DOMAR-931894 format. One record per residue: residue in three letters; x, y, z of N, C-alpha, C, CB in turn. Coordinates in steps of 0.001 Angstrom, whole numbers, plus 500000, padded with zeros to 6 digits. Glycine has a CB too. Example, Ala and Ser with C-alpha at 12.3 -4.5 7.8 and 13.67 -1.06 7.14 Angstrom:
BEGIN
R   type      n.x      n.y      n.z     ca.x     ca.y     ca.z      c.x      c.y      c.z     cb.x     cb.y     cb.z
R    ALA   513190   494310   507800   512300   495500   507800   513200   496700   507800   511308   495527   509046
R    SER   512850   497750   507080   513670   498940   507140   512900   500030   507870   514084   499402   505725
***
This chain:
BEGIN
R   type      n.x      n.y      n.z     ca.x     ca.y     ca.z      c.x      c.y      c.z     cb.x     cb.y     cb.z
R    MET   978109   724155   831963   978832   724758   830858   977831   725447   829932   979664   723693   830089
R    THR   978157   726632   829518   977292   727374   828609   977879   727338   827203   977111   728833   829087
R    ALA   977057   727730   826266   977507   727787   824879   978244   729096   824634   976313   727643   823905
R    HIS   979270   729031   823809   979981   730236   823415   980587   730025   822026   981082   730598   824456
R    PHE   980847   731137   821355   981406   731063   820011   982896   730756   820073   981160   732374   819250
R    ARG   983334   729974   819095   984740   729610   818951   984924   729068   817533   985183   728550   820041
R    PHE   986166   728737   817200   986428   728087   815926   987161   726786   816217   987257   729009   814965
R    HIS   986645   725666   815685   987201   724339   815953   987524   723655   814622   986206   723473   816797
R    TRP   988817   723666   814260   989268   723106   812984   988859   721658   812756   990748   723207   812896
R    PRO   989028   720758   813730   988669   719356   813469   987196   719184   813063   988955   718515   814708
R    SER   986314   719923   813698   984895   719834   813331   984658   720358   811928   984031   720610   814326
R    LEU   985359   721440   811555   985223   721977   810203   985696   720954   809168   986020   723290   810060
R    LEU   986787   720280   809450   987303   719281   808505   986320   718126   808324   988658   718743   808986
R    VAL   985701   717685   809423   984683   716629   809323   983505   717133   808496   984203   716180   810738
R    ALA   983057   718359   808789   981915   718927   808061   982227   719055   806571   981536   720303   808641
R    LEU   983426   719508   806232   983791   719652   804824   983874   718293   804117   985128   720386   804703
R    GLY   984386   717283   804812   984417   715947   804245   983021   715414   803972   985154   715009   805167
R    LEU   982127   715627   804926   980741   715204   804739   980060   715993   803627   979962   715362   806038
R    LEU   980363   717288   803533   979810   718100   802451   980262   717551   801095   980239   719580   802606
R    GLY   981523   717169   801001   982005   716563   799767   981250   715290   799437   983485   716272   799867
R    GLY   981002   714472   800441   980219   713264   800233   978804   713564   799788   980190   712445   801488
R    GLU   978186   714549   800401   976822   714944   800031   976771   715471   798593   976292   716016   801006
R    ILE   977760   716263   798215   977811   716777   796844   977996   715623   795866   978953   717811   796683
R    GLY   978860   714682   796207   979055   713512   795357   977775   712714   795189   980138   712626   795928
R    ILE   977048   712524   796271   975766   711816   796196   974791   712575   795302   975163   711628   797605
R    ALA   974717   713897   795502   973777   714709   794718   974108   714702   793224   973775   716144   795234
R    LEU   975389   714701   792891   975790   714790   791487   975809   713451   790764   977140   715410   791395
R    TYR   976145   712381   791484   976424   711130   790793   975520   709954   791142   977799   710748   791063
R    ILE   974684   710104   792136   973842   708970   792531   972381   709385   792448   974195   708479   793970
R    ASN   971615   708596   791737   970190   708870   791608   969435   707545   791749   969866   709570   790238
R    ASP   969403   707055   792969   968742   705781   793230   967642   705981   794274   969767   704715   793706
R    ARG   967129   704899   794778   966029   704986   795748   966472   704724   797181   964944   704010   795379
R    PHE   967779   704586   797408   968241   704360   798773   969348   705322   799185   968725   702942   798920
R    VAL   970468   705306   798458   971616   706114   798865   971269   707597   798852   972813   705846   797947
R    ARG   970744   708072   797741   970468   709512   797651   969458   709969   798699   969954   709861   796259
R    PRO   968310   709320   798832   967350   709843   799806   967690   709528   801263   965998   709303   799499
R    TYR   968135   708304   801554   968291   707924   802959   969706   708104   803482   967878   706499   803143
R    VAL   970711   707691   802724   972089   707908   803159   972378   709405   803171   973093   707158   802235
R    GLY   971851   710127   802192   972009   711581   802179   971420   712228   803417   971364   712166   800945
R    ASP   970226   711802   803836   969605   712352   805051   970353   711930   806299   968149   711910   805153
R    PHE   970853   710705   806316   971662   710207   807423   972907   711089   807598   972068   708727   807180
R    LEU   973573   711370   806473   974805   712158   806524   974564   713635   806796   975555   712009   805235
R    VAL   973436   714169   806324   973238   715617   806436   973114   716065   807892   971994   716037   805659
R    VAL   972504   715264   808759   972419   715689   810158   973785   715641   810824   971429   714810   810929
R    ILE   974617   714690   810426   975982   714639   810959   976755   715861   810469   976703   713320   810532
R    LEU   976585   716201   809198   977203   717393   808630   976768   718647   809391   976846   717522   807143
R    ILE   975483   718792   809624   974977   719974   810343   975548   720029   811747   973436   719963   810401
R    TYR   975571   718887   812432   976107   718842   813799   977554   719353   813826   976037   717396   814364
R    TYR   978397   718806   812950   979805   719205   812976   980019   720619   812444   980634   718228   812166
R    PHE   979172   721075   811540   979273   722466   811093   978954   723417   812243   978323   722726   809904
R    VAL   977881   723141   812963   977532   723989   814110   978620   723912   815176   976167   723568   814708
R    LYS   979128   722704   815415   980179   722508   816413   981457   723246   816036   980472   721023   816587
R    THR   981656   723526   814748   982813   724296   814305   982821   725686   814942   982821   724413   812775
R    PHE   981644   726277   815089   981542   727670   815528   980947   727857   816911   980732   728430   814559
R    LEU   980411   726794   817503   979727   726923   818784   980176   725817   819730   978198   726882   818593
R    ALA   980783   726221   820835   981120   725265   821888   979914   725214   822815   982449   725672   822666
R    ALA   979269   724080   822853   978057   723927   823659   978022   722505   824196   976768   724248   822825
R    PRO   977257   722286   825247   977114   720918   825753   976616   719989   824650   976150   720881   826956
R    PHE   977154   718777   824644   976821   717819   823599   975326   717685   823398   977410   716475   823923
R    TRP   974595   717452   824470   973164   717163   824321   972378   718360   823805   972585   716712   825645
R    LEU   972831   719565   824084   972179   720748   823525   972307   720744   822003   972791   722042   824117
R    LEU   973509   720506   821504   973713   720446   820050   972975   719255   819442   975215   720357   819721
R    PHE   973023   718122   820111   972337   716926   819632   970859   717219   819395   972499   715771   820635
R    TRP   970183   717705   820425   968734   717941   820311   968432   719078   819346   968131   718256   821688
R    ALA   969252   720115   819325   969006   721234   818408   969064   720764   816953   970037   722363   818645
R    VAL   970067   719967   816613   970202   719488   815232   969084   718502   814900   971585   718823   815016
R    LEU   968795   717587   815808   967746   716605   815528   966388   717281   815380   967689   715552   816640
R    PHE   966059   718218   816257   964767   718910   816139   964712   719778   814890   964508   719770   817379
R    PHE   965838   720371   814499   965877   721133   813251   965543   720223   812071   967266   721787   813052
R    ALA   966167   719051   812027   965900   718101   810933   964431   717668   810947   966825   716857   811050
R    TYR   963913   717387   812125   962495   717017   812236   961595   718163   811771   962149   716629   813692
R    PHE   961974   719404   812115   961187   720563   811697   961137   720672   810178   961767   721848   812296
R    VAL   962279   720450   809529   962318   720511   808060   961381   719459   807478   963768   720298   807531
R    GLU   961398   718262   808054   960525   717194   807555   959058   717528   807823   960892   715842   808210
R    LEU   958779   718110   808987   957409   718528   809300   956955   719623   808337   957309   719025   810761
R    ALA   957859   720523   807974   957529   721573   807006   957150   720956   805662   958717   722549   806833
R    GLN   957785   719852   805314   957421   719151   804082   956013   718573   804210   958442   718028   803764
R    TYR   955716   717977   805353   954387   717406   805589   953308   718487   805488   954332   716723   806975
R    LEU   953610   719656   806037   952657   720773   806034   952679   721564   804734   952950   721701   807189
R    GLN   953515   721161   803792   953668   721806   802493   953966   723295   802631   952415   721604   801659
R    LEU   954956   723585   803455   955346   724964   803730   955755   725713   802460   956486   724989   804731
R    LEU   956453   725042   801550   956860   725725   800316   955647   726196   799515   957728   724794   799453
R    ARG   954624   725376   799450   953399   725764   798743   952732   726945   799461   952416   724558   798647
R    PHE   952686   726882   800788   952087   727957   801578   952814   729286   801343   952113   727596   803073
R    LEU   954147   729230   801238   954946   730435   801014   955002   730859   799548   956345   730215   801521
R    GLY   954478   730002   798660   954516   730301   797234   955855   729981   796597   954191   731742   797009
R    TRP   956653   729140   797241   957989   728810   796759   958053   727428   796123   958980   728893   797894
R    GLN   956918   726818   795834   956911   725445   795335   957632   725290   793994   955491   724965   795199
R    ASN   957807   726362   793237   958503   726287   791956   959967   726717   792045   957789   727142   790943
R    SER   960419   727074   793233   961809   727485   793419   962686   726244   793564   961956   728412   794661
R    GLN   963591   726054   792598   964473   724885   792639   965355   724910   793879   965343   724825   791380
R    VAL   965855   726082   794245   966715   726200   795428   965933   725807   796681   967268   727647   795566
R    ALA   964733   726346   796837   963919   726019   798006   963583   724537   798044   962636   726845   798011
R    ARG   963309   723963   796894   962965   722532   796834   964157   721654   797219   962477   722159   795421
R    VAL   965362   722053   796835   966559   721281   797194   966861   721427   798685   967778   721740   796353
R    VAL   966798   722652   799191   967127   722907   800592   966096   722289   801527   967228   724407   800849
R    MET   964824   722510   801249   963766   722053   802154   963252   720659   801831   962621   723017   802121
R    GLY   963386   720234   800595   962765   718974   800204   961293   719208   799923   962949   717899   801300
R    VAL   960649   718177   799399   959252   718377   798996   958283   717343   799534   959163   718384   797522
R    ALA   958777   716216   800004   957860   715145   800390   958227   714586   801754   957866   714026   799343
R    PHE   957269   714570   802651   957450   713976   803974   957578   712461   803842   956271   714345   804912
R    GLU   958543   711887   804565   958688   710434   804618   959164   710035   806010   959679   709928   803526
R    TRP   958517   709017   806563   958946   708505   807865   960367   707958   807780   957982   707411   808363
R    GLY   960745   707434   806632   962105   706928   806451   963150   708015   806635   962253   706309   805079
R    ASP   962815   709237   806251   963729   710363   806458   963904   710641   807953   963206   711627   805735
R    MET   962806   710565   808681   962879   710783   810133   963783   709726   810771   961457   710741   810773
R    LEU   963663   708493   810305   964517   707415   810812   965974   707678   810440   964059   706045   810253
R    ALA   966228   708128   809216   967598   708420   808785   968204   709524   809647   967625   708830   807296
R    TYR   967439   710574   809948   967933   711649   810814   968273   711107   812198   966889   712780   810927
R    THR   967385   710291   812731   967589   709737   814066   968828   708848   814096   966354   708942   814514
R    LEU   968980   707978   813104   970149   707112   813055   971439   707907   812852   969991   706089   811944
R    GLY   971365   708975   812077   972532   709840   811900   972972   710461   813208   972234   710931   810891
R    MET   972011   710947   813965   972363   711570   815244   972813   710537   816264   971181   712357   815793
R    LEU   972278   709329   816209   972769   708272   817101   974205   707891   816740   971852   707028   817029
R    THR   974556   708012   815479   975935   707793   815058   976840   708867   815646   976041   707782   813523
R    VAL   976355   710109   815683   977115   711185   816326   977333   710850   817801   976377   712549   816179
R    VAL   976292   710345   818475   976431   709944   819883   977552   708923   820017   975098   709360   820433
R    ALA   977551   707927   819153   978580   706885   819219   979971   707468   818994   978297   705789   818184
R    PHE   980129   708336   817987   981433   708949   817721   981900   709794   818896   981369   709806   816459
R    GLU   981015   710639   819392   981394   711546   820473   981684   710784   821764   980290   712576   820711
R    ARG   980913   709771   822042   981146   708972   823245   982464   708219   823110   979975   707983   823490
R    HIS   982726   707694   821916   983957   706927   821693   985203   707781   821904   983967   706343   820283
R    ARG   985148   709004   821440   986334   709856   821598   986370   710544   822952   986380   710902   820497
R    LYS   985338   710281   823781   985281   710795   825152   985596   712282   825217   986246   710028   826039
R    ALA   984852   713009   824413   985059   714457   824325   984825   715105   825684   984123   715082   823264
R    PRO   985605   716124   826022   985458   716785   827315   984092   717461   827490   986556   717811   827486
R    HIS   983396   717729   826395   982101   718392   826499   980949   717392   826635   981876   719276   825286
R    TRP   981274   716100   826751   980240   715064   826848   979486   715203   828160   980860   713653   826733
R    ARG   978204   715478   828072   977339   715566   829263   975968   715156   828879   977325   716981   829871
***
């Protein structure tokens, strides 16, 4: 099966629900666990379902693409990409990319994507491969 563009309402609804949760965390929670780790856990699930809204692709292709994207963002933090690009003072860039590498974030991304595996396997999606 190859990837192709489409529109999938159920995935969009999941993504929008997760976006609402992420916005709620960003606006109302400022702690040392929920905001940094639960937010990272949820964001990879959000990205997966957002991409799945517009792209029909084999499960494992989307799984690895989203997980490697999240890892790349964290690696960019380790390499201080924002400083290299001169964007270290941009609030938007700092929110989108983050500023500090943490192994805990990598674990949160991994656990988030493993949760996607569990959800997708449980619903026995036809694209499961």
